[in-house]
SEBA-434849 format. One record per residue (C-alpha): residue in three letters; x, y, z. Coordinates in steps of 0.2 Angstrom, whole numbers, padded with zeros to 4 digits, always signed. Layout:
REM residues N
ALAXYZ
...
END
This chain:
REM residues 765
MET+0356+0205+0055
THR+0369+0191+0059
ALA+0385+0192+0068
SER+0397+0190+0054
LEU+0388+0204+0045
ALA+0388+0214+0058
SER+0407+0213+0060
VAL+0407+0217+0042
PHE+0397+0231+0044
GLU+0407+0237+0058
LEU+0424+0234+0046
LEU+0417+0245+0034
PHE+0409+0258+0043
LYS+0417+0259+0060
TYR+0403+0257+0070
ARG+0390+0245+0073
PRO+0373+0246+0067
VAL+0365+0252+0081
VAL+0376+0267+0082
PHE+0368+0273+0065
GLU+0350+0267+0070
ARG+0351+0277+0086
GLY+0362+0292+0082
THR+0358+0310+0076
LEU+0368+0316+0060
VAL+0376+0334+0063
PHE+0390+0344+0052
ASP+0402+0350+0063
ALA+0416+0359+0049
GLY+0416+0374+0060
TRP+0421+0386+0047
PRO+0412+0402+0039
THR+0402+0401+0025
TRP+0411+0409+0013
VAL+0426+0398+0015
ALA+0415+0383+0011
ILE+0408+0391-0007
ALA+0427+0394-0010
LEU+0431+0377-0007
VAL+0418+0373-0017
LEU+0423+0385-0033
LEU+0442+0378-0030
LEU+0438+0361-0032
ALA+0423+0360-0043
VAL+0430+0374-0055
PRO+0447+0365-0062
ALA+0440+0350-0062
LEU+0424+0358-0074
ILE+0438+0366-0085
GLY+0447+0350-0088
THR+0434+0341-0093
ILE+0429+0351-0105
ARG+0446+0353-0112
LEU+0447+0334-0116
ARG+0452+0331-0135
ALA+0440+0335-0148
GLY+0439+0315-0154
VAL+0427+0312-0136
ARG+0410+0311-0137
ARG+0399+0319-0126
ARG+0392+0307-0117
ASP+0410+0301-0111
ARG+0412+0318-0104
VAL+0396+0318-0095
VAL+0402+0301-0086
LEU+0418+0307-0083
ALA+0411+0324-0075
VAL+0398+0314-0064
LEU+0414+0303-0057
ARG+0426+0318-0054
GLY+0410+0326-0048
ALA+0406+0314-0037
ALA+0423+0313-0028
ILE+0424+0329-0025
LEU+0408+0330-0016
ILE+0413+0315-0006
LEU+0428+0324+0001
LEU+0417+0342+0003
VAL+0408+0331+0014
CYS+0422+0324+0025
LEU+0427+0342+0025
ALA+0411+0347+0032
ARG+0415+0334+0047
PRO+0400+0323+0048
ALA+0396+0315+0064
LEU+0382+0305+0074
LEU+0377+0311+0090
LEU+0368+0299+0103
SER+0364+0296+0120
ALA+0375+0282+0130
SER+0376+0276+0146
ALA+0384+0287+0160
PRO+0399+0272+0167
GLN+0394+0266+0183
ARG+0378+0277+0187
ASN+0365+0266+0178
VAL+0358+0247+0182
VAL+0355+0234+0170
ALA+0345+0217+0176
VAL+0347+0201+0168
LEU+0332+0189+0168
LEU+0337+0173+0165
ASP+0324+0158+0162
ASP+0323+0145+0175
SER+0309+0134+0169
ARG+0309+0118+0164
SER+0309+0120+0145
MET+0328+0125+0148
ARG+0332+0108+0151
ILE+0329+0105+0133
ALA+0345+0099+0124
ASP+0346+0106+0106
VAL+0360+0119+0109
GLY+0375+0110+0103
GLY+0370+0093+0110
ASP+0371+0103+0127
THR+0355+0110+0137
ARG+0348+0128+0134
GLY+0350+0130+0153
ALA+0369+0125+0151
ALA+0372+0135+0139
VAL+0364+0151+0148
GLN+0373+0145+0162
ARG+0391+0148+0151
ALA+0388+0163+0144
PHE+0381+0172+0157
ALA+0393+0166+0172
ALA+0399+0179+0184
ASN+0416+0178+0177
SER+0410+0176+0157
PRO+0418+0189+0146
LEU+0399+0195+0144
MET+0397+0198+0162
ARG+0413+0207+0165
SER+0409+0219+0150
LEU+0394+0222+0156
GLY+0399+0226+0173
GLU+0413+0237+0169
ARG+0400+0250+0163
PHE+0383+0244+0171
ALA+0379+0239+0190
VAL+0371+0223+0184
ARG+0357+0213+0195
THR+0355+0196+0191
TYR+0336+0187+0193
ARG+0330+0170+0189
PHE+0312+0170+0184
ALA+0299+0154+0178
GLY+0282+0159+0186
ASP+0288+0176+0193
ALA+0306+0185+0197
ALA+0317+0182+0210
ARG+0334+0189+0215
VAL+0350+0176+0213
PRO+0369+0178+0215
ASP+0373+0174+0198
ALA+0368+0159+0184
SER+0375+0147+0194
ALA+0358+0147+0205
LEU+0347+0142+0191
ALA+0338+0125+0195
PHE+0327+0126+0178
ASP+0311+0117+0189
GLY+0299+0131+0186
GLY+0283+0124+0181
ARG+0278+0138+0169
SER+0282+0153+0160
SER+0277+0172+0162
LEU+0288+0185+0153
GLN+0276+0199+0156
ALA+0274+0195+0177
ALA+0293+0193+0176
VAL+0297+0210+0168
ARG+0283+0219+0177
GLN+0290+0215+0193
VAL+0307+0218+0190
ARG+0304+0233+0184
GLN+0294+0238+0198
GLU+0306+0234+0210
LEU+0317+0245+0201
ALA+0309+0260+0200
GLY+0319+0270+0212
VAL+0336+0268+0202
PRO+0342+0273+0186
LEU+0337+0257+0173
ALA+0347+0257+0158
GLY+0338+0241+0152
ILE+0332+0223+0154
ILE+0341+0208+0146
VAL+0328+0193+0146
VAL+0337+0175+0141
THR+0324+0164+0139
ASP+0319+0151+0124
GLY+0300+0163+0125
ALA+0290+0150+0130
ASP+0277+0159+0140
ASN+0261+0148+0144
ALA+0254+0161+0159
ASP+0237+0169+0153
SER+0243+0186+0151
THR+0247+0194+0134
ILE+0264+0202+0131
GLY+0267+0219+0123
GLY+0255+0232+0120
GLY+0264+0244+0109
ARG+0271+0256+0123
GLY+0284+0246+0130
VAL+0291+0245+0147
LEU+0289+0259+0158
VAL+0297+0264+0174
GLY+0295+0279+0184
GLY+0285+0285+0168
ALA+0299+0284+0158
ARG+0303+0268+0144
VAL+0314+0256+0147
PRO+0321+0245+0133
VAL+0320+0226+0134
TYR+0336+0216+0125
THR+0330+0200+0123
VAL+0342+0184+0119
GLY+0334+0168+0111
VAL+0338+0152+0119
GLY+0336+0133+0108
GLU+0332+0127+0090
ASP+0318+0134+0081
GLU+0309+0117+0081
GLN+0316+0100+0087
LYS+0324+0090+0074
LEU+0317+0073+0079
ASP+0302+0077+0089
VAL+0281+0070+0090
GLU+0270+0082+0100
LEU+0253+0079+0103
THR+0247+0099+0103
ARG+0230+0096+0107
VAL+0218+0084+0115
GLU+0197+0084+0115
ALA+0184+0072+0123
PRO+0166+0076+0127
HIS+0165+0088+0145
ALA+0154+0072+0152
VAL+0146+0056+0146
LEU+0134+0043+0151
ALA+0142+0029+0159
GLY+0143+0011+0149
GLY+0143+0022+0131
THR+0158+0026+0120
MET+0164+0044+0116
VAL+0176+0050+0104
VAL+0194+0057+0109
GLU+0201+0069+0096
ALA+0220+0071+0097
THR+0231+0083+0084
LEU+0249+0077+0082
VAL+0263+0087+0074
GLN+0280+0079+0071
HIS+0298+0084+0065
GLY+0309+0072+0056
LEU+0300+0056+0059
ALA+0288+0059+0042
ARG+0280+0042+0037
GLU+0284+0033+0051
GLU+0271+0022+0062
ALA+0266+0027+0080
GLN+0256+0020+0094
LEU+0243+0032+0101
VAL+0235+0027+0117
VAL+0221+0033+0128
GLU+0223+0026+0146
SER+0214+0030+0163
GLU+0224+0029+0181
GLY+0238+0016+0170
ARG+0221+0008+0163
MET+0222+0005+0143
LEU+0206+0009+0135
ALA+0211+0009+0117
THR+0225+0011+0106
GLN+0227+0016+0087
THR+0240+0015+0075
VAL+0246+0032+0066
VAL+0255+0035+0052
LEU+0266+0052+0056
PRO+0262+0068+0044
ALA+0275+0076+0034
ASP+0286+0089+0045
GLY+0276+0103+0052
VAL+0259+0096+0045
ARG+0246+0094+0060
SER+0236+0077+0059
THR+0221+0074+0070
VAL+0216+0055+0075
SER+0198+0050+0081
VAL+0202+0036+0094
PRO+0184+0028+0099
VAL+0184+0023+0119
ALA+0173+0015+0129
VAL+0168+0021+0146
ASP+0161+0011+0159
GLU+0165+0017+0176
ALA+0155+0033+0184
GLY+0165+0046+0190
SER+0178+0058+0186
ARG+0192+0052+0177
ARG+0208+0058+0170
LEU+0213+0052+0152
THR+0230+0052+0147
THR+0231+0051+0129
ARG+0250+0049+0123
VAL+0260+0044+0107
VAL+0273+0030+0111
PRO+0290+0040+0111
HIS+0300+0033+0096
ALA+0316+0025+0097
ARG+0325+0041+0090
GLU+0313+0055+0099
GLN+0322+0068+0107
LEU+0309+0075+0118
THR+0299+0064+0124
GLU+0287+0074+0137
ASN+0276+0084+0126
ASN+0270+0065+0120
GLY+0255+0065+0131
ARG+0242+0075+0139
ASP+0229+0074+0151
LEU+0209+0080+0153
MET+0194+0077+0165
VAL+0179+0068+0159
ASP+0164+0066+0171
VAL+0157+0048+0168
ARG+0139+0052+0174
ASP+0128+0037+0181
GLY+0110+0037+0183
ARG+0096+0040+0171
ASP+0093+0052+0158
ARG+0075+0056+0155
ILE+0070+0059+0138
LEU+0053+0064+0130
TYR+0049+0055+0114
VAL+0031+0063+0105
GLU+0025+0053+0091
GLY+0009+0057+0081
GLU+0006+0039+0072
PRO+0009+0022+0075
ARG+0023+0015+0067
PHE+0039+0004+0066
GLU+0052+0017+0070
PHE+0043+0023+0088
LYS+0044+0002+0091
PHE+0061-0002+0087
ALA+0069+0015+0093
ARG+0061+0008+0110
LEU+0067-0007+0109
ALA+0086-0002+0104
VAL+0086+0007+0121
ALA+0078-0004+0132
ASP+0092-0012+0141
ASP+0100+0003+0144
ASP+0099+0007+0162
HIS+0107+0025+0157
LEU+0092+0030+0146
GLN+0074+0032+0151
LEU+0064+0035+0135
VAL+0048+0042+0141
ALA+0035+0040+0127
LEU+0019+0050+0122
GLN+0010+0041+0106
ARG-0005+0046+0097
THR-0018+0033+0096
ALA-0032+0041+0089
GLU-0038+0058+0088
ASN-0035+0067+0106
LYS-0029+0049+0112
PHE-0011+0047+0118
LEU-0002+0030+0125
ARG+0009+0034+0139
LEU+0023+0023+0140
ASP+0039+0022+0153
VAL+0033+0036+0165
SER+0039+0039+0182
ASP+0021+0040+0189
SER+0005+0041+0185
LEU+0001+0059+0184
GLU+0017+0063+0172
LEU+0011+0068+0154
LEU-0008+0065+0162
GLY-0014+0079+0151
GLY-0003+0077+0135
PHE+0012+0087+0129
PRO+0019+0099+0142
THR+0013+0116+0144
THR+0024+0123+0156
LYS+0041+0126+0159
GLU+0043+0117+0173
ALA+0035+0101+0168
LEU+0044+0100+0150
PHE+0061+0107+0157
GLY+0065+0091+0169
TYR+0070+0080+0152
ARG+0086+0081+0146
ALA+0080+0079+0128
VAL+0065+0080+0119
ILE+0061+0070+0102
LEU+0047+0075+0090
GLY+0043+0060+0079
SER+0030+0061+0063
ILE+0019+0073+0071
GLU+0011+0089+0064
ALA+0013+0107+0070
SER-0004+0109+0071
HIS-0006+0098+0086
PHE+0003+0110+0095
THR-0004+0127+0102
ALA+0007+0143+0097
ALA+0014+0142+0116
GLN+0020+0124+0117
LEU+0029+0128+0100
ARG+0037+0143+0110
LEU+0039+0132+0123
LEU+0050+0119+0113
THR+0059+0135+0106
ASP+0064+0140+0123
TYR+0067+0122+0129
VAL+0084+0124+0117
GLY+0087+0141+0118
GLU+0084+0146+0135
ARG+0085+0129+0144
GLY+0100+0122+0134
GLY+0090+0106+0130
ALA+0093+0094+0114
LEU+0079+0093+0103
LEU+0079+0078+0090
PHE+0066+0080+0075
LEU+0063+0063+0065
GLY+0058+0063+0046
GLY+0039+0056+0042
ARG+0024+0060+0034
ARG+0021+0073+0047
SER+0039+0080+0048
PHE+0047+0096+0042
GLY+0039+0106+0028
GLU+0025+0092+0025
GLY+0020+0094+0045
GLY+0017+0112+0042
TYR+0032+0119+0053
ALA+0036+0131+0040
GLY+0032+0149+0047
THR+0034+0141+0065
SER+0045+0147+0077
LEU+0053+0129+0077
ALA+0057+0132+0058
GLU+0072+0141+0067
VAL+0078+0129+0076
MET+0079+0114+0065
PRO+0095+0114+0057
VAL+0088+0110+0039
LEU+0080+0119+0026
PHE+0064+0109+0019
ASP+0050+0118+0006
ASP+0035+0126+0015
ARG+0022+0116+0003
ARG+0011+0103+0008
ASP+0003+0091-0006
SER-0013+0083+0001
GLY-0008+0066-0009
GLU+0003+0053-0005
PRO+0023+0059-0002
GLU+0037+0053-0014
VAL+0046+0040-0006
VAL+0066+0041-0009
GLU+0079+0028-0006
LEU+0095+0034+0003
THR+0111+0024+0005
VAL+0117+0032+0021
THR+0136+0035+0024
PRO+0144+0045+0035
THR+0153+0062+0030
THR+0170+0068+0035
ALA+0164+0076+0051
GLY+0152+0062+0055
ARG+0169+0049+0054
VAL+0174+0055+0069
HIS+0159+0060+0079
PRO+0152+0046+0092
VAL+0136+0045+0084
ALA+0142+0036+0069
GLN+0156+0025+0077
MET+0149+0008+0073
ALA+0162-0003+0079
SER+0177-0002+0091
THR+0188+0006+0078
ALA+0190+0018+0063
ASP+0191+0008+0052
SER+0179-0006+0054
SER+0167+0007+0058
GLN+0169+0013+0042
ALA+0168-0005+0034
ARG+0151-0007+0043
TRP+0142+0009+0036
SER+0147+0002+0018
THR+0138-0015+0022
LEU+0120-0005+0028
PRO+0105-0008+0019
PRO+0096+0009+0012
LEU+0083+0018+0020
THR+0071+0029+0015
SER+0064+0047+0017
VAL+0049+0057+0011
ASN+0055+0073+0018
ARG+0061+0087+0004
LEU+0076+0096+0010
ARG+0084+0107+0002
GLY+0100+0107+0014
VAL+0106+0113+0030
LYS+0107+0131+0037
PRO+0124+0141+0037
GLY+0133+0134+0054
ALA+0124+0117+0054
THR+0136+0102+0054
VAL+0129+0086+0043
LEU+0134+0070+0050
LEU+0126+0057+0040
SER+0123+0060+0022
GLY+0109+0050+0009
ASP+0115+0047-0009
THR+0099+0046-0018
GLY+0109+0042-0036
ALA+0107+0059-0042
ASP+0111+0069-0028
ALA+0116+0069-0009
VAL+0104+0074+0005
PRO+0107+0077+0022
VAL+0103+0063+0032
LEU+0107+0068+0052
ALA+0112+0086+0055
TRP+0114+0095+0070
GLN+0118+0114+0074
ARG+0119+0125+0091
TYR+0104+0136+0095
GLY+0105+0146+0110
ARG+0112+0135+0124
GLY+0105+0121+0116
VAL+0108+0108+0101
ALA+0095+0105+0089
ALA+0096+0088+0077
ALA+0085+0083+0064
LEU+0086+0062+0058
ALA+0076+0064+0040
VAL+0073+0046+0036
GLN+0057+0035+0042
ASP+0063+0018+0044
SER+0080+0019+0052
TRP+0072+0000+0061
MET+0078-0006+0043
TRP+0095-0008+0050
GLN+0088-0022+0063
MET+0074-0030+0050
HIS+0081-0031+0033
ALA+0083-0048+0026
ASP+0103-0044+0026
ILE+0103-0041+0044
ALA+0110-0053+0056
VAL+0096-0058+0071
ASP+0109-0054+0084
ASP+0116-0039+0075
GLN+0116-0022+0086
THR+0120-0009+0073
HIS+0102-0003+0075
GLU+0102-0002+0094
ARG+0121+0005+0095
PHE+0115+0018+0083
TRP+0101+0025+0095
ARG+0110+0023+0110
GLN+0124+0033+0106
LEU+0113+0046+0098
LEU+0100+0047+0112
ARG+0117+0048+0124
TRP+0125+0061+0112
LEU+0112+0071+0114
SER+0108+0071+0133
SER+0126+0072+0136
ASP+0130+0089+0136
VAL+0114+0097+0140
THR+0116+0110+0155
SER+0108+0107+0171
ARG+0102+0118+0186
ALA+0121+0120+0193
THR+0135+0122+0183
LEU+0154+0124+0191
VAL+0169+0132+0179
ALA+0186+0134+0185
SER+0198+0149+0177
ALA+0210+0136+0176
ASP+0212+0118+0177
ARG+0231+0116+0178
VAL+0243+0128+0191
GLU+0256+0129+0200
ALA+0254+0125+0219
GLY+0257+0142+0228
ASP+0251+0151+0214
GLY+0236+0165+0214
PRO+0218+0160+0218
VAL+0207+0148+0204
THR+0192+0157+0202
LEU+0175+0147+0204
SER+0161+0152+0192
ALA+0145+0145+0198
SER+0128+0145+0190
VAL+0111+0141+0201
ARG+0093+0139+0192
ASP+0076+0137+0196
SER+0065+0122+0189
ALA+0061+0134+0175
TYR+0076+0138+0173
VAL+0077+0157+0180
GLY+0094+0162+0188
VAL+0091+0160+0207
ASN+0102+0175+0217
ASP+0096+0171+0234
ALA+0104+0154+0234
VAL+0116+0145+0247
VAL+0130+0140+0236
SER+0147+0132+0242
ALA+0161+0123+0234
VAL+0169+0109+0243
ILE+0188+0104+0237
LEU+0196+0088+0239
ALA+0215+0089+0241
PRO+0226+0075+0233
SER+0231+0071+0253
GLY+0209+0069+0257
ALA+0209+0087+0267
GLU+0192+0094+0263
GLN+0188+0112+0261
THR+0174+0124+0260
VAL+0172+0140+0251
GLN+0158+0150+0250
MET+0151+0157+0235
ALA+0143+0175+0233
TRP+0131+0181+0219
THR+0140+0193+0207
GLY+0127+0206+0208
GLY+0127+0206+0190
GLU+0120+0191+0179
ASN+0104+0182+0188
GLY+0110+0169+0197
GLU+0130+0169+0194
TYR+0141+0164+0209
ARG+0158+0166+0213
GLY+0172+0161+0224
ALA+0190+0158+0223
PHE+0202+0145+0232
SER+0223+0141+0230
PRO+0228+0124+0230
SER+0241+0121+0242
GLU+0248+0104+0237
ASP+0253+0093+0221
GLY+0240+0083+0213
ALA+0223+0084+0209
HIS+0210+0094+0218
GLN+0192+0089+0215
VAL+0178+0103+0216
ARG+0162+0099+0219
LEU+0146+0113+0218
LEU+0132+0111+0232
ALA+0119+0124+0230
ASP+0102+0126+0241
ALA+0089+0135+0229
GLY+0077+0137+0241
ASP+0064+0125+0233
GLY+0069+0110+0244
GLU+0081+0101+0233
GLN+0101+0101+0236
LEU+0107+0103+0218
GLU+0126+0098+0212
ALA+0135+0101+0199
ARG+0146+0088+0190
THR+0164+0088+0197
THR+0178+0099+0191
VAL+0195+0094+0194
VAL+0212+0108+0196
ARG+0227+0099+0195
ALA+0243+0108+0203
SER+0261+0108+0199
ASP+0261+0097+0183
GLY+0275+0107+0174
ALA+0272+0098+0157
GLN+0266+0111+0147
GLU+0284+0119+0147
PHE+0287+0107+0134
PHE+0274+0107+0120
ASP+0278+0121+0108
ALA+0297+0121+0114
GLY+0305+0129+0099
ARG+0314+0146+0102
ARG+0298+0159+0100
GLU+0309+0173+0090
PRO+0295+0182+0085
LEU+0287+0184+0101
MET+0303+0191+0107
ARG+0307+0200+0094
ARG+0291+0209+0095
MET+0292+0211+0115
ALA+0310+0220+0111
GLU+0305+0231+0097
GLU+0290+0239+0107
SER+0300+0244+0119
GLY+0314+0251+0110
GLY+0327+0236+0114
ARG+0334+0223+0102
TYR+0334+0205+0100
TYR+0348+0195+0100
ARG+0353+0175+0099
LEU+0361+0169+0111
ALA+0376+0165+0098
ASN+0378+0181+0096
VAL+0376+0190+0112
GLY+0392+0195+0113
ALA+0386+0211+0104
LEU+0375+0215+0119
SER+0385+0222+0129
ARG+0394+0233+0116
GLU+0375+0240+0109
ILE+0365+0242+0126
MET+0376+0255+0134
TYR+0370+0266+0119
THR+0352+0269+0126
ASP+0341+0286+0132
SER+0334+0277+0148
GLY+0343+0279+0165
ASN+0356+0293+0168
THR+0364+0295+0150
VAL+0381+0308+0142
VAL+0381+0312+0124
GLU+0394+0305+0113
ARG+0402+0309+0096
LYS+0405+0297+0082
ASP+0415+0305+0067
LEU+0410+0298+0052
TRP+0421+0308+0038
ASP+0437+0294+0043
MET+0426+0278+0039
PRO+0436+0265+0029
VAL+0421+0264+0017
ILE+0423+0281+0012
LEU+0443+0278+0007
LEU+0436+0263-0002
ILE+0422+0273-0013
LEU+0433+0289-0015
VAL+0449+0277-0022
GLY+0435+0267-0032
LEU+0428+0283-0040
LEU+0447+0289-0045
THR+0451+0271-0053
ALA+0434+0271-0060
GLU+0438+0287-0070
TRP+0454+0284-0074
ALA+0451+0267-0082
TYR+0438+0275-0092
ARG+0450+0288-0100
ARG+0461+0273-0105
MET+0446+0264-0112
ARG+0439+0279-0122
GLY+0458+0286-0128
ALA+0457+0302-0116
VAL+0471+0300-0105
END
């Protein structure tokens, strides 16, 4: 209820709404029963006789209306004579404590309260000599706290600095209630904009308990519901790891208010060096829009990417225009096994496409005749000497596997199961290519690999030549923002390039894709659309299908220039994507990538596996943390005792800046394992400015679940008059008489006036 409505309610009903919400209705006339009966007869009988004796011309309906009006007036008089009242618990004067928690985080610096900052408005309303604090002090012992990540006692609101890097409402309330557990606590007043970016959740339906008793929380909301002129970058996503020298796609989601249809510049940079920029047209107010930006990455190492929207000239809040994320740009060569069942151009040109890529090693096994294979780009004379691997140790060393046009019967049942485990257990990537001996035409229906494939296919095999279908290939909506389909430096030029590529052909009859699979490239046959490139998650890994037999036409077609790099670019991006996020034998994950310096410890979780990717429980595992100052510390990690190969440790950032965390593990097989570097950034504080509008639903829920009330800062004056009505702490019972409420007199006069007017109108006067 707004302040104006509450004032009108109090004028009519004598008391504020909270009195009726929390009071218990009682009647206390103090008369014997026979006296009450006599009063009813004394008033009702003459009224009934008067209605009956109306002149004969008065209709029966008019008599009923007049009787109802007169009866209602008599009933109200009888109720007033019964002395109705409300009984409710009220805080005993000067025998209880009220805690006032004032938000001291950085989001309180936002200037959206009548041109002033939220913090300044709070300091005025809760100053030591303000009317509100004086009124509270007349009835309670008031204790004032500041809070951001935790709560601390302050003398008054003037001590607030508004420099907290994060807000945790639940932790602050819990800390104060524990500190005041030994005193009669009437309530907790929380003054905040509602920003809560801690890991904990609020509420739970039981309220705030102190010493076994529920304590109401009164929340006071500060700030506007949303910023009037603002562009906010709500989310930024990019691959966790990429190979150096490739292209990745950064997806940025933004939302704006007050700047619809205006242009803005989206910039991706690293350590001050601009990597990519794109012009975007801002969406309608409150509508989220996702922009995909291709970004080339060259230098290896752990890189901090900053994605930001260049501030608009009229923008009020710019701290939420940018977000950081860490990307591990890997060096070295990813080894990919390519198994082909027949000599064909697809095999030749795929190898040529990645031949000059120093970060990809395409190890090839091509069947040249029955039981004869050609080994290409092997690391030594023994690699693949016996043909396709038969052990996990041999197969799991590759980051990805490509199966070309080779029938299922070429592999043993154990090898097919091994490929299934390669994806599901090892977390590898498996790519199925189209061809005469692929998918259903290759007899894969009913095998364990059919479950791994992202596509659905016919299970019949024809003995004759398969039907060749021509396809015009274009990216789907998902494909246009995927790194595989980036054929140029910008999204528009990439889409333009796709529209000029020559068609390809397919001989595989696909019926669609499985639920959960994603189609990146689609082929138009002239009659319908079929999947060309699709992928899905399977267990820990990824399975993809490229269901064409001649992608090499993008290199050798008559319309393609001799120096055109489209085919090379497509295959390099496809293989880099396949191998980019494949799990390694050692992995490291931090519980948070952004914390406040001096906060609680960051939990580090590691996984260590042997060459068959079985968890190792007796490994020697440690995390080396490099602080921004160059100081180094080593944290020993211990096996959790639960899942095999899982280790855990913790560290607390002691200074501001980026802490690089590197995992070292000795699995006992003589090989020193390292996980990709994880970065934990301390004391950023920018999260306070994201989703910075007043979070009213959160504060209302927090108040309602605890038995308190929610107020806006503009009507917080009512708080001091309503907080006294509580059953927490030391209380007394107060009686509030209702018989003399102004609204009763108004109703009574209205009923009598209505009766007289009706009589006049019907000629019964």
